C-alpha positions as CSV (number, residue, x, y, z in Angstrom):
1,M,89.8,41.8,89.6
2,D,86.1,41.0,89.3
3,L,83.3,43.5,88.9
4,S,82.2,43.2,92.5
5,N,85.7,44.3,93.8
6,L,85.8,47.0,91.2
7,M,82.5,48.4,92.4
8,K,83.5,48.2,96.1
9,N,86.7,50.1,95.3
10,A,84.8,52.7,93.3
11,Q,82.3,53.2,96.2
12,S,85.1,53.4,98.7
13,M,86.9,56.1,96.6
14,Q,83.6,58.0,96.2
15,A,83.1,58.0,100.0
16,K,86.7,59.2,100.6
17,M,86.3,61.9,98.0
18,A,83.0,63.1,99.6
19,S,84.7,63.2,103.0
20,M,87.7,65.1,101.5
21,Q,85.4,67.6,99.8
22,A,83.5,68.3,103.0
23,S,86.8,68.8,104.8
24,L,88.2,71.1,102.1
25,K,85.1,73.4,102.5
26,E,86.3,74.1,106.0
27,R,89.9,75.0,105.0
28,V,90.9,78.5,104.4
29,I,94.1,79.8,102.7
30,D,95.2,83.3,102.9
31,A,97.7,85.0,100.7
32,S,99.1,88.5,100.7
33,A,100.5,91.0,98.2
34,G,102.5,94.2,98.7
35,D,104.3,93.0,101.8
36,G,100.9,92.3,103.6
37,L,99.1,95.4,102.4
38,V,96.3,93.3,100.9
39,T,95.4,89.8,102.1
40,A,92.8,87.5,100.4
41,F,91.1,84.6,102.1
42,V,89.8,81.7,100.0
43,N,88.1,78.5,101.1
44,G,88.2,75.0,99.6
45,D,85.2,75.7,97.4
46,Q,87.5,78.3,95.8
47,E,85.3,81.1,97.1
48,L,86.8,84.4,98.0
49,L,85.7,84.9,101.7
50,K,87.3,88.1,102.7
51,I,89.9,90.7,101.7
52,E,91.8,92.7,104.2
53,I,93.3,96.0,103.1
54,D,95.8,97.9,105.1
55,P,94.9,101.7,105.1
56,K,98.4,102.4,103.9
57,A,97.5,100.7,100.6
58,I,94.7,103.2,99.9
59,D,96.1,106.1,97.8
60,P,93.3,108.1,96.2
61,D,95.8,109.3,93.6
62,D,96.8,105.8,92.6
63,P,93.7,103.4,92.7
64,E,95.4,101.1,90.1
65,M,98.0,100.1,92.7
66,L,95.3,98.9,95.1
67,E,93.6,97.1,92.2
68,D,96.8,95.4,91.3
69,L,97.5,94.3,94.9
70,V,93.9,92.9,95.3
71,L,94.2,91.0,92.1
72,A,97.7,89.6,93.0
73,A,96.5,88.5,96.5
74,V,93.4,86.8,95.2
75,N,95.2,85.1,92.4
76,K,97.9,83.9,94.8
77,A,95.3,82.5,97.3
78,M,93.4,80.8,94.5
79,T,96.6,79.2,93.2
80,E,97.6,78.0,96.6
81,M,94.1,76.5,97.2
82,K,94.1,74.7,93.9
83,A,97.5,73.2,94.8
84,M,96.2,72.1,98.1
85,I,93.1,70.5,96.5
86,Q,95.2,68.7,94.0
87,A,97.5,67.4,96.7
88,E,94.5,66.1,98.7
89,M,92.9,64.6,95.6
90,S,96.1,62.7,94.8
91,K,95.9,61.1,98.3
92,V,92.4,59.9,97.7
93,T,93.0,58.7,94.1
94,G,96.4,57.3,94.6
95,G,97.9,59.8,92.2
96,M,95.5,58.9,89.4
97,N,94.5,62.0,87.4
98,I,90.7,61.8,87.0
99,P,89.5,64.6,84.8
100,G,86.5,66.6,86.0
101,L,86.9,66.0,89.7
102,F,88.1,69.5,90.5
């Protein structure tokens, strides 16, 4: 493979990655904890967009339970989003693991 083809392939991959990143920004994953008492919504930029809390989850005598449910829902949403990003990245890179991309 000559340098010209290598550069074209690199530019093509870069364009595909930019398109994928823009597409991922629009995607939202939600994950719940406590049988749906707390739901976290995360976008492709791995930003927490929203948290929904069922009033049944609010117990003034046990704030730690609500804290644990929020933490569990957020962590689950982040984990699912990272998995989706990795799956999308492998489509673009052909399965190559390129450090520092995400």
